[in-house]
C-alpha positions as CSV (number, residue, x, y, z in Angstrom):
1,X,53.6,34.1,-6.1
2,X,51.2,36.2,-4.0
3,X,51.3,39.4,-6.1
4,X,51.1,37.3,-9.3
5,X,47.5,36.4,-8.5
6,X,46.5,40.1,-8.6
7,X,48.7,41.2,-11.5
8,X,47.5,40.9,-15.0
9,X,44.0,42.0,-14.1
10,X,41.8,45.0,-14.7
11,X,42.2,48.4,-13.0
12,X,39.0,50.4,-12.5
13,X,39.4,54.1,-12.0
14,X,36.5,55.5,-9.9
15,X,34.8,58.7,-11.1
16,X,32.0,58.4,-8.6
17,X,29.5,56.1,-10.3
18,X,27.1,54.1,-8.0
19,X,28.0,51.1,-10.2
20,X,31.8,51.2,-9.9
21,X,31.9,48.3,-7.4
22,X,29.6,46.4,-9.7
23,X,32.1,46.6,-12.6
24,X,34.7,45.0,-10.4
25,X,32.3,42.3,-9.3
26,X,31.3,41.4,-12.9
27,X,34.9,41.1,-14.0
28,X,35.7,38.9,-10.9
29,X,32.8,36.7,-12.0
30,X,34.8,36.1,-15.2
31,X,37.7,34.8,-13.1
32,X,39.9,37.9,-13.6
33,X,41.0,40.1,-10.7
34,X,39.7,43.6,-10.8
35,X,40.5,46.4,-8.4
36,X,39.0,49.9,-7.9
37,X,41.4,52.8,-7.6
38,X,41.0,56.6,-7.2
39,X,40.5,58.3,-10.5
40,X,43.7,60.4,-10.1
41,X,46.1,57.5,-9.3
42,X,49.4,58.1,-10.9
43,X,50.9,56.0,-13.6
44,X,53.7,54.8,-11.3
45,X,51.3,53.8,-8.6
46,X,49.1,51.9,-11.1
47,X,52.1,50.2,-12.7
48,X,52.9,48.5,-9.4
49,X,49.7,46.5,-9.9
50,X,50.6,45.6,-13.5
51,X,47.1,45.7,-14.9
52,X,46.5,44.5,-18.5
53,X,43.7,47.0,-19.0
54,X,41.9,50.0,-17.5
55,X,38.2,50.8,-17.2
56,X,37.1,54.4,-16.6
57,X,33.9,54.3,-14.6
58,X,30.9,56.4,-15.0
59,X,30.1,59.3,-12.6
60,X,27.5,62.0,-11.8
61,X,29.7,64.9,-13.0
62,X,29.7,66.8,-16.2
63,X,33.2,67.1,-17.7
64,X,32.5,70.9,-18.1
65,X,32.1,71.4,-14.3
66,X,35.1,73.2,-12.9
67,X,35.9,70.6,-10.3
68,X,34.9,67.5,-12.3
69,X,37.3,64.6,-11.7
70,X,40.1,64.0,-14.3
71,X,42.7,61.4,-15.0
72,X,46.2,61.9,-13.6
73,X,48.3,63.8,-16.1
74,X,50.9,60.9,-15.8
75,X,48.5,58.4,-17.3
76,X,48.5,58.5,-21.1
77,X,45.5,57.3,-22.9
78,X,46.7,54.7,-25.4
79,X,49.5,53.2,-23.4
80,X,47.3,50.1,-22.6
81,X,43.8,48.9,-23.5
82,X,41.1,51.1,-22.1
83,X,37.3,51.1,-21.8
84,X,35.4,54.3,-20.9
85,X,31.9,53.9,-19.5
86,X,29.5,56.8,-19.6
87,X,31.4,59.7,-18.0
88,X,34.6,57.6,-18.8
89,X,33.6,57.8,-22.5
90,X,33.1,61.5,-22.4
91,X,36.4,62.0,-20.6
92,X,38.3,59.8,-23.1
93,X,36.7,61.6,-26.1
94,X,37.5,65.1,-24.8
95,X,41.1,64.2,-23.9
96,X,41.7,62.9,-27.4
97,X,40.2,65.9,-29.2
98,X,36.6,64.7,-29.7
99,X,33.6,66.9,-29.1
100,X,31.4,66.4,-26.0
101,X,28.1,68.4,-25.7
102,X,25.6,69.0,-23.0
103,X,22.5,66.9,-23.6
104,X,19.3,68.4,-24.7
105,X,18.1,64.8,-24.9
106,X,18.8,63.1,-21.6
107,X,18.9,59.3,-21.8
108,X,18.2,57.4,-18.5
109,X,17.1,53.9,-18.0
110,X,16.5,51.2,-20.7
111,X,17.3,52.1,-24.3
112,X,18.0,50.4,-27.6
113,X,21.5,50.1,-29.0
114,X,21.9,49.6,-32.7
115,X,25.2,48.4,-34.1
116,X,26.7,50.2,-37.1
117,X,29.6,47.9,-37.7
118,X,31.4,44.8,-36.4
119,X,34.1,45.3,-33.7
120,X,36.1,43.4,-31.1
121,X,34.0,44.8,-28.2
122,X,30.6,43.4,-29.4
123,X,31.9,40.4,-31.4
124,X,29.0,38.4,-32.7
125,X,26.4,39.9,-30.4
126,X,23.0,40.8,-31.9
127,X,22.6,43.9,-34.1
128,X,20.2,45.4,-31.6
129,X,20.3,45.1,-27.8
130,X,18.6,46.6,-24.8
131,X,21.1,48.6,-22.7
132,X,21.0,50.7,-19.5
133,X,21.7,54.4,-20.3
134,X,22.5,57.1,-17.7
135,X,23.8,60.4,-19.0
136,X,23.1,64.0,-19.9
137,X,26.3,65.0,-21.8
138,X,27.2,62.9,-24.8
139,X,29.9,62.6,-27.4
140,X,28.9,64.4,-30.6
141,X,32.1,63.9,-32.6
142,X,34.5,61.1,-31.9
143,X,38.3,61.7,-31.6
144,X,40.4,61.2,-34.7
145,X,41.0,57.5,-35.4
146,X,37.8,56.4,-33.7
147,X,34.9,54.6,-35.4
148,X,31.3,54.6,-34.4
149,X,30.3,51.1,-33.4
150,X,26.7,51.7,-32.3
151,X,24.1,54.4,-31.8
152,X,21.1,54.6,-29.5
153,X,17.6,54.7,-30.9
154,X,17.7,58.5,-30.3
155,X,20.5,58.7,-32.8
156,X,23.2,59.5,-30.1
157,X,26.6,57.7,-30.1
158,X,26.4,54.7,-27.9
159,X,29.8,53.0,-28.6
160,X,33.0,54.1,-30.3
161,X,36.5,52.7,-30.5
162,X,40.0,52.9,-32.0
163,X,40.9,49.2,-32.5
164,X,44.5,50.1,-33.5
165,X,45.1,51.6,-30.1
166,X,42.7,49.3,-28.3
167,X,40.6,52.2,-27.0
168,X,36.9,51.6,-26.5
169,X,34.0,53.7,-25.0
170,X,30.3,53.1,-24.4
171,X,27.5,55.4,-23.3
172,X,25.7,52.8,-21.3
173,X,26.4,50.5,-18.3
174,X,27.4,47.0,-19.4
175,X,27.9,45.9,-15.7
176,X,24.2,46.2,-14.8
177,X,21.8,43.3,-15.3
178,X,19.4,45.5,-17.3
179,X,21.9,45.6,-20.1
180,X,21.5,42.6,-22.4
181,X,24.7,40.8,-23.1
182,X,26.6,43.1,-20.7
183,X,28.7,40.3,-19.4
184,X,29.6,39.3,-22.9
185,X,30.7,42.9,-23.7
186,X,32.9,42.9,-20.6
187,X,34.2,39.5,-21.5
188,X,35.2,40.6,-24.9
189,X,37.1,43.5,-23.5
190,X,38.8,41.5,-20.7
191,X,39.8,38.5,-22.8
192,X,39.8,39.4,-26.5
193,X,41.2,43.0,-26.1
194,X,43.3,42.8,-22.9
195,X,44.2,39.1,-23.1
196,X,43.7,38.5,-19.4
197,X,43.9,35.0,-18.0
198,X,41.1,33.6,-15.7
199,X,43.2,32.8,-12.7
200,X,41.1,34.5,-10.0
201,X,39.5,31.4,-8.4
202,X,38.6,30.4,-4.8
203,X,41.3,27.7,-4.8
204,X,44.0,30.1,-6.1
205,X,42.9,32.7,-3.6
206,X,43.1,30.3,-0.7
207,X,46.6,29.3,-1.6
208,X,47.6,32.9,-2.1
209,X,46.0,34.0,1.2
210,X,47.5,31.2,3.2
211,X,51.0,32.2,2.0
212,X,50.3,35.9,2.9
213,X,49.0,35.0,6.4
214,X,52.0,32.8,7.1
215,X,54.4,35.5,5.8
216,X,52.8,38.2,8.0
217,X,52.2,36.2,11.2
218,X,55.1,33.7,11.2
219,X,54.9,31.8,14.5
220,X,52.8,34.5,16.2
221,X,49.4,34.1,17.6
222,X,46.2,35.7,16.2
223,X,43.1,36.7,18.0
224,X,39.7,36.8,16.2
225,X,36.2,37.8,17.4
226,X,34.0,35.1,15.9
227,X,30.4,36.0,15.5
228,X,29.2,33.1,13.4
229,X,28.6,35.3,10.4
230,X,30.0,34.4,7.1
231,X,32.8,37.0,7.0
232,X,34.3,36.2,10.4
233,X,33.7,32.4,9.8
234,X,35.6,32.4,6.5
235,X,38.4,34.5,8.0
236,X,38.7,32.1,10.8
237,X,38.8,29.0,8.6
238,X,41.4,30.6,6.3
239,X,43.7,31.7,9.2
240,X,43.2,28.3,10.9
241,X,44.3,26.6,7.7
242,X,47.4,28.8,7.7
243,X,48.5,28.7,11.3
244,X,46.4,26.1,13.1
245,X,46.0,26.5,16.9
246,X,48.0,29.7,16.9
247,X,44.6,31.2,16.0
248,X,42.5,31.9,19.1
249,X,38.8,32.6,18.4
250,X,36.6,34.4,21.0
251,X,32.9,34.0,20.6
252,X,30.8,36.3,22.8
253,X,27.1,35.3,23.3
254,X,25.4,38.6,23.9
255,X,22.0,36.9,24.4
256,X,20.8,38.8,21.3
257,X,21.3,35.9,18.8
258,X,18.8,33.9,16.9
259,X,17.4,30.6,18.1
260,X,20.1,27.9,18.3
261,X,22.9,30.1,17.0
262,X,25.2,30.1,20.1
263,X,25.1,26.3,20.2
264,X,25.7,26.2,16.4
265,X,28.8,28.4,16.5
266,X,30.4,26.2,19.2
267,X,29.5,22.9,17.5
268,X,30.7,24.0,14.0
269,X,34.0,25.7,15.0
270,X,35.1,23.8,18.1
271,X,33.8,20.3,17.5
272,X,33.8,20.1,13.6
273,X,36.5,22.6,12.5
274,X,38.6,21.8,15.6
275,X,39.5,25.5,16.2
276,X,40.9,26.9,19.4
277,X,37.6,28.6,20.5
278,X,36.9,30.5,23.7
279,X,33.1,30.8,24.2
280,X,31.8,33.5,26.6
281,X,28.2,33.7,27.8
282,X,27.7,37.4,28.6
283,X,23.9,37.3,28.3
284,X,23.3,38.7,31.8
285,X,25.7,41.5,31.4
286,X,24.1,42.7,28.2
287,X,20.5,42.4,29.6
288,X,21.5,44.4,32.6
289,X,23.1,47.1,30.5
290,X,20.1,47.3,28.2
291,X,17.5,47.5,31.0
292,X,15.1,50.3,30.4
293,X,16.6,51.3,27.1
294,X,14.2,51.9,24.2
295,X,16.1,54.3,21.9
296,X,17.8,52.4,18.9
297,X,21.0,54.3,18.8
298,X,21.4,54.0,22.6
299,X,21.0,50.2,22.2
300,X,23.6,50.1,19.5
301,X,26.2,52.1,21.5
302,X,25.7,50.1,24.7
303,X,26.0,46.8,22.9
304,X,29.1,48.0,20.9
305,X,30.9,49.3,24.0
306,X,30.1,46.3,26.1
307,X,31.1,43.9,23.4
308,X,34.5,45.5,23.3
309,X,34.8,45.4,27.0
310,X,34.0,41.7,27.2
311,X,36.3,41.0,24.2
312,X,39.1,43.0,25.8
313,X,38.7,41.1,29.1
314,X,39.2,37.8,27.2
315,X,42.2,39.2,25.3
316,X,43.8,40.3,28.6
317,X,43.8,36.7,29.7
318,X,45.9,35.6,26.7
319,X,49.7,36.0,26.4
320,X,51.9,36.5,23.4
321,X,49.1,37.5,21.1
322,X,50.4,40.2,18.7
323,X,47.8,40.0,15.9
324,X,44.1,40.8,15.6
325,X,42.1,39.3,12.7
326,X,39.0,40.9,11.2
327,X,36.6,39.8,8.6
328,X,36.9,43.0,6.6
329,X,35.7,42.6,3.0
330,X,36.2,44.7,-0.1
331,X,32.9,46.7,0.1
332,X,33.7,47.6,3.7
333,X,36.8,49.3,2.5
334,X,35.2,51.1,-0.4
335,X,32.1,52.2,1.5
336,X,34.2,53.6,4.3
337,X,36.1,55.6,1.8
338,X,39.3,54.1,3.1
339,X,40.8,53.6,-0.3
340,X,39.6,56.4,-2.5
341,X,39.8,60.2,-2.1
342,X,36.7,60.6,-4.4
343,X,34.5,58.0,-2.7
344,X,31.7,59.4,-0.5
345,X,31.5,57.9,2.9
346,X,28.3,55.8,3.0
347,X,28.7,54.5,6.5
348,X,31.4,54.1,9.1
349,X,31.9,50.3,9.1
350,X,32.8,48.5,12.3
351,X,35.7,46.7,10.5
352,X,37.4,49.8,9.1
353,X,38.7,52.4,11.5
354,X,36.3,51.4,14.3
355,X,38.8,49.8,16.7
356,X,39.6,51.3,20.1
357,X,42.9,53.2,20.0
358,X,44.5,50.8,22.5
359,X,43.7,47.8,20.2
360,X,45.3,49.6,17.3
361,X,48.5,50.1,19.3
362,X,48.5,46.6,20.8
363,X,47.8,44.4,17.8
364,X,48.7,44.2,14.2
365,X,45.7,43.7,11.9
366,X,45.3,40.6,9.8
367,X,42.5,41.0,7.2
368,X,42.7,38.0,4.8
369,X,39.3,38.8,3.1
370,X,40.0,42.4,2.4
371,X,40.1,41.8,-1.4
372,X,36.9,39.9,-1.6
373,X,33.2,40.6,-2.4
374,X,30.5,38.8,-0.4
375,X,29.8,36.3,-3.1
376,X,33.5,35.5,-3.3
377,X,33.7,35.1,0.5
378,X,31.0,32.4,0.3
379,X,32.8,30.6,-2.5
380,X,36.0,30.6,-0.5
381,X,34.1,29.4,2.6
382,X,32.6,26.5,0.6
383,X,36.0,25.6,-0.8
384,X,37.4,25.6,2.8
385,X,34.7,23.1,3.8
386,X,32.4,25.3,5.9
387,X,28.8,24.0,6.1
388,X,26.0,25.7,4.1
389,X,24.4,26.7,7.4
390,X,27.3,29.1,8.0
391,X,28.0,30.1,4.3
392,X,24.4,31.1,3.7
393,X,23.6,32.4,7.2
394,X,21.0,35.1,7.0
395,X,22.6,38.6,7.3
396,X,22.4,39.7,10.9
397,X,23.2,43.1,12.4
398,X,25.9,43.6,15.0
399,X,23.4,44.5,17.8
400,X,21.4,41.4,16.9
401,X,17.8,41.0,18.1
402,X,18.2,44.1,20.2
403,X,17.2,46.2,17.2
404,X,14.5,43.8,16.1
405,X,12.9,43.8,19.5
406,X,11.6,47.3,19.4
407,X,11.0,49.0,22.8
408,X,12.4,47.6,26.0
409,X,14.6,44.5,25.9
410,X,13.7,41.7,28.3
411,X,14.6,38.1,28.2
412,X,11.0,37.1,27.8
413,X,10.5,39.4,24.8
414,X,13.7,38.1,23.2
415,X,12.6,34.5,23.6
416,X,9.3,35.4,22.0
417,X,11.0,37.0,19.1
418,X,13.5,34.1,18.7
419,X,10.7,31.5,18.5
420,X,8.7,33.6,16.0
421,X,11.7,34.3,13.8
422,X,12.7,30.6,13.8
423,X,9.2,29.7,12.5
424,X,9.3,32.3,9.8
425,X,12.7,31.1,8.5
426,X,11.6,27.5,8.7
427,X,8.6,28.1,6.5
428,X,10.7,30.0,4.0
429,X,13.3,27.1,4.0
430,X,10.5,24.6,3.4
431,X,9.4,26.7,0.4
432,X,13.0,26.8,-1.0
433,X,13.0,30.6,-0.7
434,X,16.1,31.1,1.6
435,X,19.1,29.9,-0.4
436,X,20.1,29.6,-4.1
437,X,19.7,26.2,-5.7
438,X,22.3,25.4,-8.4
439,X,21.9,28.2,-11.0
440,X,18.6,29.4,-9.5
441,X,19.2,32.5,-7.4
442,X,17.7,32.9,-3.9
443,X,14.2,34.3,-3.9
444,X,15.0,36.3,-0.8
445,X,18.1,38.2,0.4
446,X,17.3,38.9,4.0
447,X,14.4,37.7,6.1
448,X,13.5,38.2,9.8
449,X,10.8,39.0,12.3
450,X,10.4,42.2,14.3
451,X,8.6,42.4,17.6
452,X,6.7,45.7,18.2
453,X,6.0,47.3,21.6
454,X,2.4,47.5,20.4
455,X,-0.5,45.4,21.7
456,X,-3.7,44.5,19.9
457,X,-6.9,42.8,20.9
458,X,-7.4,39.2,19.7
459,X,-9.5,36.2,20.5
460,X,-8.2,32.7,21.2
461,X,-11.0,30.2,21.7
462,X,-13.6,32.0,23.8
463,X,-11.0,34.2,25.5
464,X,-10.0,37.8,24.7
465,X,-6.3,38.4,24.3
466,X,-4.2,41.5,24.4
467,X,-0.8,40.7,23.1
468,X,2.0,42.1,21.0
469,X,2.2,42.5,17.2
470,X,4.9,40.8,15.1
471,X,6.1,42.0,11.7
472,X,7.6,39.7,9.1
473,X,10.2,41.3,6.8
474,X,11.8,39.8,3.7
475,X,13.6,41.7,0.9
476,X,15.4,41.0,-2.4
477,X,18.5,43.0,-3.3
478,X,21.8,42.7,-5.2
479,X,23.8,45.2,-3.1
480,X,21.7,46.0,0.1
481,X,22.0,49.7,-0.9
482,X,18.5,49.4,-2.4
483,X,16.0,46.6,-1.8
484,X,12.5,45.6,-2.7
485,X,10.1,43.6,-0.5
486,X,10.0,39.9,-1.5
487,X,6.8,38.6,-3.1
488,X,6.3,35.6,-0.7
489,X,3.4,33.5,-1.7
490,X,0.3,34.0,0.5
491,X,0.1,30.4,1.5
492,X,3.7,30.5,2.9
493,X,2.8,33.7,4.9
494,X,-0.4,32.1,6.1
495,X,1.4,29.0,7.4
496,X,4.0,31.1,9.2
497,X,1.3,33.4,10.7
498,X,-0.8,30.4,11.9
499,X,2.2,28.6,13.5
500,X,3.4,31.8,15.2
501,X,0.1,32.8,16.7
502,X,-0.8,29.3,17.8
503,X,2.6,28.3,19.3
504,X,4.4,31.5,20.4
505,X,3.1,32.9,23.6
506,X,2.8,36.7,23.6
507,X,1.9,37.3,20.0
508,X,-1.7,37.5,18.6
509,X,-1.2,39.4,15.4
510,X,1.2,39.0,12.5
511,X,1.8,41.5,9.7
512,X,4.0,41.6,6.6
513,X,6.2,44.7,5.7
514,X,5.7,45.7,2.0
515,X,8.0,48.8,2.0
516,X,11.0,49.0,-0.3
517,X,14.4,50.6,0.5
518,X,14.2,53.6,0.0
519,X,12.1,55.1,1.6
520,X,12.4,52.6,4.4
521,X,15.6,50.8,5.6
522,X,15.8,47.0,5.7
523,X,16.0,46.9,9.4
524,X,13.4,48.6,11.6
525,X,15.9,50.2,13.9
């Protein structure tokens, strides 16, 4: 039963495109399981997953480069339905005898696609569509048996296919939102060409994951560090559903959390979800360890090490615990290059490969969310009955407010930041800008306040003030790899600023950060 949920889906072979993850996400949105594999996976390895179709992703290489990535020689094009995207199109065309040439006309960004004939990939979509191009090389002559389905407004081949062998290729990215009808194109390939079934649902995943957890753990006990974030929360709810009180959750209050969050975690998980929760208040330990520290990386390392020490101390008090659960999700695995030889390591994630060596030897890992994207994690959490306050919790860095309270960390400065941050989030919530509503997406993706170790002169009544500066930060993003600053209405910012300056002691000036990522990062430290 458990493997059946993943079989019959789509295999995506990764040739290095920044959009490879996005292809998988879009197909999952159609209710079909999609998984990313290394470009040179063998046919035998791939057959173990029993996909019904293959997508060759785009990539930054030219097929004429000496070390450009290629398909495994064991995979024969034509053995099952296949869709090549950008670099994947060029690779497919060259392998089957077509002609690929270096581009004298480079197409990047929005372009117009003009259909030249009806085909299963486009179905009844409009004759002309806006698509997102990204290529230098292009297919000049299709392989034998291929028809031209569409051209770009520059006269270059935009889509080709061999319907008899169910081979299709496009010189644009159907997975990005900039491409009109991109989801429809993927849907036609997934359902009309590959004949997949939409069985990848939150309910099916929960049933599948529950079986997997029980099969792995049996009557054993599982330890989980619960932060209150959506990943660890959903992992906890899922494991608790499978094994009940054999799950032991440890919540460490570092003193660096937002207003009301420590109390919320205890209330939701111990009182409402009835989990076996150990709550540890280590605020004083963390404040002592951070005393005098102002360098961001030093703060991160101190907090990371001390957290492990506190967590280890609690683990040592428990007996007969053989398993350690983590809220690792699919992008963590991909970004850490844990699953793909061609993937570039973007960051070393705390959930992949970051455990102390003695933990790795002592516990067996349980990672029930390893196959899920963040939006899927939220859907599963909702289906498990977790409250919206947890499911839509604002993204929060591991070190917490320590890297939003720039300069030296003191309890007084943390309390000042906590109050100001709570006011900002409250005003955004009143303006319906924090969470999605039905089919309306959220107008912000991450919002928070930053306290600067900078003082400015102000006036309150007839008195001169000399207090610290607060920065408000809000961004919009699909993937957190790039982000734009959110266009919050001036009246919302004005209300937040007025409330903060008038009610939060220690702040007399509020600013708004209007820098995108890049060149800035989302967080300040």
